[in-house]
C-alpha positions in Angstrom: -0.3 0.1 0.2 1.2 3.6 -0.8 0.9 5.6 2.5 2.2 9.1 2.7 2.8 11.0 5.8 2.5 14.5 5.9 4.5 16.2 8.7 7.6 13.9 9.8 7.9 15.0 13.6 8.5 12.5 16.4 4.9 10.6 15.8 4.7 11.3 12.1 8.3 9.6 11.7 7.6 6.7 14.1 4.4 5.9 12.1 6.5 5.9 8.8 9.2 3.5 10.9 6.3 1.4 12.3 4.8 0.8 8.5 8.0 0.5 6.6 8.6 -2.7 6.6 5.6 -3.5 4.5 4.2 -0.5 2.7 5.4 2.3 0.6 5.9 5.2 2.8 6.5 8.9 1.8 6.3 12.0 3.2 6.1 15.3 2.6 7.9 18.2 5.1 8.9 21.5 4.5 12.0 20.8 6.4 14.8 19.8 4.2 16.8 18.9 7.2 14.3 16.3 8.6 13.9 14.9 5.1 17.2 13.8 4.5 17.6 12.3 8.2 14.2 10.0 7.0 15.5 9.3 4.0 19.5 8.4 5.0 18.2 5.9 8.1 15.4 4.5 5.6 12.8 5.6 7.9 10.9 7.0 4.5 11.0 5.3 1.0 10.5 8.6 -1.1 10.5 12.1 -0.3 8.4 14.5 -2.5 8.8 18.6 -3.1 5.5 18.7 -4.7 2.6 18.3 -2.7 0.1 18.0 -5.2 2.1 15.0 -6.4 2.4 13.8 -3.2 -1.4 13.4 -2.1 -2.4 11.9 -5.9 0.1 9.1 -5.2 -0.8 7.8 -1.8 -3.9 6.0 -1.2 -3.8 6.8 2.5 -2.4 10.1 4.0 -1.6 10.4 7.6 -1.7 14.1 8.7 0.5 14.9 11.4 0.8 18.3 12.3 -0.4 20.6 15.3 -4.2 20.9 14.9 -5.4 24.4 13.4 -2.2 23.4 10.7 -4.6 20.2 10.2 -7.2 22.2 9.2 -4.9 24.8 6.6 -3.5 21.7 5.2 -6.3 20.3 4.2 -8.3 23.6 3.3 -5.2 24.6 1.0 -4.9 21.2 -1.0 -8.2 19.9 -0.5 -8.2 20.2 -4.8 -5.2 17.8 -5.0 -6.5 15.1 -2.9 -7.2 11.8 -5.0 -10.4 10.7 -5.4 -11.6 8.3 -2.6 -8.4 9.4 -0.4 -8.4 8.3 3.2 -6.8 11.0 5.3 -6.3 10.2 9.4 -5.3 12.7 11.1 -3.7 12.0 14.8 -4.4 15.6 17.3 -5.0 15.6 20.6 -8.4 16.8 20.2 -11.3 15.8 18.1 -14.4 18.2 18.6 -13.1 21.0 17.4 -11.3 19.0 14.7 -14.2 17.3 13.3 -16.4 20.7 13.2 -13.6 22.7 11.5 -12.9 20.1 8.7 -16.8 19.1 8.0 -16.9 23.2 7.4 -14.7 22.3 4.2 -17.3 20.3 2.4 -14.8 17.8 1.3 -15.8 15.8 -1.9 -14.5 12.2 -2.1 -12.0 11.9 1.1 -12.8 9.8 3.8 -11.4 11.7 6.9 -10.6 9.4 10.0 -10.0 10.6 13.3 -8.1 9.0 15.3 -5.4 9.6 18.3 -2.3 7.4 18.9 -2.6 7.8 23.0 1.4 7.5 23.2 4.4 10.1 22.5 7.2 11.1 24.2 8.7 14.4 25.7 11.3 14.7 23.0 10.4 16.1 19.8 11.5 15.5 16.2 12.2 12.7 13.8 15.3 11.9 15.2 13.9 10.8 18.5 11.1 8.6 16.1 10.9 4.8 17.5 9.1 2.2 17.0 8.7 1.1 21.0 6.7 4.1 21.4 3.7 2.7 19.9 4.4 -0.7 21.7 0.9 -2.0 23.6 0.0 1.6 23.7 -3.6 3.1 23.2 -5.5 3.7 19.8 -8.4 6.0 19.4 -10.8 6.1 16.7 -13.7 8.6 17.1 -15.9 7.7 14.2 -18.0 10.2 12.3 -21.3 9.9 10.0 -20.1 9.7 6.5 -17.0 7.6 7.8 -16.9 4.2 5.2 -16.6 1.1 7.7 -13.8 -0.3 5.2 -11.7 2.8 6.1 -12.8 2.8 10.0 -10.9 -0.9 9.8 -8.6 0.1 7.8 -7.3 2.2 10.1 -8.1 0.1 13.3 -5.5 -2.8 11.1 -2.6 0.1 10.7 -2.5 0.8 14.0 -2.8 -2.7 15.1 0.4 -2.8 12.5 2.1 -0.3 14.1 2.0 -2.0 17.7 -0.9 -0.6 19.2 -2.8 -2.8 21.6 -5.8 -1.5 22.7 -8.2 0.4 20.1 -11.3 2.6 21.4 -14.0 3.5 19.3 -15.6 6.6 20.9 -17.5 9.4 20.2 -15.8 12.8 20.2 -17.1 14.2 22.8 -16.2 11.2 24.6 -12.4 11.5 23.5 -12.0 14.8 24.7 -13.6 14.7 28.0 -11.6 11.5 28.8 -8.4 13.3 27.5 -8.8 16.3 29.4 -8.2 14.2 32.4 -5.8 11.7 31.3 -3.6 13.6 29.6 -4.0 17.5 29.7 -4.6 17.9 33.2 -1.8 15.6 33.8 0.5 17.9 31.7 -0.7 21.0 33.6 -0.4 19.3 37.2 3.7 18.1 35.9 4.3 22.3 34.6 2.9 23.7 37.7 5.0 21.6 40.2 7.9 22.5 38.5 7.5 26.3 38.4 6.2 26.2 42.1 9.7 25.6 43.1 10.0 27.7 46.5 13.7 26.6 46.9 17.3 28.1 46.6 19.1 24.6 46.8 20.3 22.6 44.2 17.4 20.8 43.5 18.8 18.2 41.3 20.8 16.7 44.4 17.7 15.9 45.9 15.2 14.5 43.3 14.6 11.2 43.3 11.5 8.5 41.4 8.9 10.8 42.7 10.1 13.8 41.2 11.7 12.5 38.0 8.4 10.6 36.9 5.7 13.2 37.9 8.0 15.9 36.0 8.9 14.4 33.0 6.4 16.1 30.8 6.9 19.2 31.7 9.7 18.8 29.3 6.9 20.3 26.8 6.0 21.1 23.5 5.1 24.9 24.2 3.2 25.3 20.6 1.6 22.1 20.2 0.1 22.0 23.9 -1.6 25.8 24.0 -3.9 24.2 20.9 -4.9 21.3 22.5 -5.5 23.1 26.2 -8.1 26.1 24.5 -9.5 24.0 22.2 -10.9 21.4 25.1 -11.4 24.7 27.2 -14.8 22.9 28.4 -13.6 19.8 29.3 -10.3 20.5 30.9 -11.9 23.5 33.5 -14.0 20.9 34.5 -11.6 18.3 35.4 -9.3 21.1 36.9 -11.9 22.3 39.2 -12.5 18.8 40.4 -8.7 18.4 41.0 -8.5 21.5 42.9 -11.4 20.3 45.3 -9.2 17.1 45.8 -6.3 19.4 46.7 -8.0 21.4 49.2 -9.1 18.0 50.8 -5.4 17.1 51.5 -4.6 20.8 52.6 -7.8 20.8 55.1 -6.6 17.6 56.6 -3.3 19.3 56.9 -4.0 21.8 58.8 -5.9 20.2 61.2 -3.7 17.3 61.4 -6.0 15.1 60.4 -4.4 11.8 60.2 -7.8 9.8 59.6 -9.0 12.0 56.6 -5.0 11.6 55.1 -5.1 7.9 55.6 -8.7 7.6 53.7 -7.9 9.4 50.9 -4.8 7.9 50.6 -6.5 4.0 50.7 -9.3 5.3 48.0 -6.2 6.8 45.5 -4.2 3.4 46.4 -7.7 1.3 45.3 -8.2 3.5 42.2 -4.6 3.2 41.1 -4.5 -0.6 41.8 -7.9 -0.8 39.6 -6.0 0.9 36.4 -3.1 -1.4 36.7 0.5 -0.4 35.0 0.3 0.4 31.5 2.9 -2.6 29.4 4.3 0.6 27.4 5.4 2.5 30.6 9.3 1.9 30.4 9.6 3.3 27.4 9.4 6.7 28.9 12.5 6.3 30.0 15.0 5.9 27.2 17.6 8.6 27.1 17.2 12.1 25.4 19.6 12.3 23.1 19.5 16.2 23.1 18.1 16.7 19.4 15.8 19.3 18.8 13.1 20.0 15.5 12.6 22.5 13.5 9.3 22.1 12.4 6.9 24.1 14.1 3.8 22.5 13.3 4.5 18.9 13.1 4.0 16.1 15.7 
């Protein structure tokens, strides 16, 4: 199958690496450095300078850009897509994305809305690795008009990439749960790091708890504000729920109430144990090689 990838960032590059053994993988990216690296390291088989040729030559196209850039790319190039093209977008928000793309009145293009719930604090194709997707979760949010065969194709390709759990839910349900499991957790990590209030050399006192909680505070500051703001309602609800729980701990400490503290800890232990430990947790701890990525819109 001819599969094209728009935007060879970390996720786009990992998709290419995960599928290039059994498919013809080509890419379109505005960064010559990225393209040269991907070709030299056999991550892709071919690169295009001309976007119209790229879109015409591929049956399936993964678009791996920031949310706003996804919408703009489709709008600018919708006349170049081949008839019956399957376009798979992979952004971390769905309701806003779907509403905006539906305004474009696309003909003969089936847009499949998906979210690979996997990633890294590292950026760029230079850090792409197949283990990022191994046993991870993948979400598909079907909409009216999607062909069942294309939804099945998106699922089969996700399984081929190494994802283990494929969920199919509504866009609203996706945005609500992601506000809790992803967006709120990033805000907590950022807030913890930014609340530092000591003159001591912090790195000499860091253990696993701080290290694990703050890993994701090394963040792509161009991407995440879009995700937060386009999921504002759900995210604010989750922040308020967290604030209420935080106040329970604060009040118990003020009142020297160890019983309440114990109860809160038992509750969290019970909930977290029920969730279990993800099989892909170890993939986050691979060493950072330090490369930065010079594309401002690729995921």
